[in-house]
N, C-alpha and C positions, 0 to 999 in steps of 0.2 A: 304312415301305414299302420294298420292295427294288426296285432298278432292274434286276434280273436277270429276263429273260423267264421265264414259267412253264414253257414247254416249249422248252428251249434246243436248237437244232440248229446248233451253232457250226460255222463253216467250218474246214476242216483247214488248218493252216499247216505246210507241209513245209520242213524245214531241210535245206539242201544240205550234204553232207559237207565236212569240212575238207579242205584240200589234203593230198595224200598225204605222210605223214611217213616219214623213213627208219627202219629197224628200230632203230638205236641210240637214237634219240629216244624211240620208244615204250617200249623196255625201260627206259631211264633214268627215264621218268616213272612207269612202273608199279612200280618198285622203291622209290621214296621219294615223300614228299609234296612237291609243288612249289607255291609260292605265287607270285603275281605282284604286283608293286608298281608301280602306275601313277604317272606324273608328274601334276602338277596338271592340265595340259591334257588328258592321256589320261583322267583321272578325270572331268573335266567332259564330255568327248566321250561317254564311256560312259553317264553320267547322262542327257545330252540324247538320245542315241539310244534308250536304254531308255524314256524318257518318250514319245518320238515313236512308238515301237512300240506302247506301251500305248494312247496316244491314238488312233492310227489304227485299231488292231484293235478296241478297245472301242467307239469311236464308230460304226464301220461295222457291227459285229455287232448292237448294240442298235438302230440305226436301221432295219436291214433284217431284223430278226428272225433273225439268225444266218447270213445268207448273205453271203459276200464274192465280189466279182467277180474275174476272173483278174488284172486290173490291180491291184486292191487287194492280192491275195495276193502278187503279184510285188513290190509296193512294201514290204510287210511283210518278205518274205524278203530283199530288198535291204538294208533297215535292219538286219536280224539279221546278215547277212553282214558288213556294215560294223562292227557292234559286235564280232563275233568277231575281225575283223582288228585292230581297235584293241586288244582284249584280248590277242591273241597277240603284239603288239608290246611289251607291258609287260615290264619286266625281271623275270626269274625270281629268286625268292628261295628257296634251299634252307635249311631250318632246320638249325642246328648240332645234332649229336647230344649233347644234354645233358639234364639234368633227371631226374626220378623215372622216367619211362617208359623212357628209355635205360638208366638204372642197373638197373632190374628186368629188362629184356631181356638185358643183359650177364650178370646174375647167373644167370638161368635157362639161358642157353646154356652158361655155364661149368659148371653142375651137370649138365646133360645130357651134356656131353663127358666128365665125370669118371666 
């Protein structure tokens, strides 16, 4: 048996936009892949916030057949905002340009230039 309602009418969770970034940051992140490496405490915080969001959203949606009150929506959005803030504080890791993919891209750009 499934715990999903037969006719779901889930409440919409609106995500507030991130704080405005400067143009150089947006251009830098659009040009290359960036990864973030959380510390142990940041990773645990992200995990706990994620589970709290899931629990709050799932329990309320299934109890009330898909409707969330404004207070519940606000609390989910607050947890999501906090999760984004923790994630954005994680250290950025830019991968070194190496490996097969980098070698092939250099090879093809050299052939096009010739």
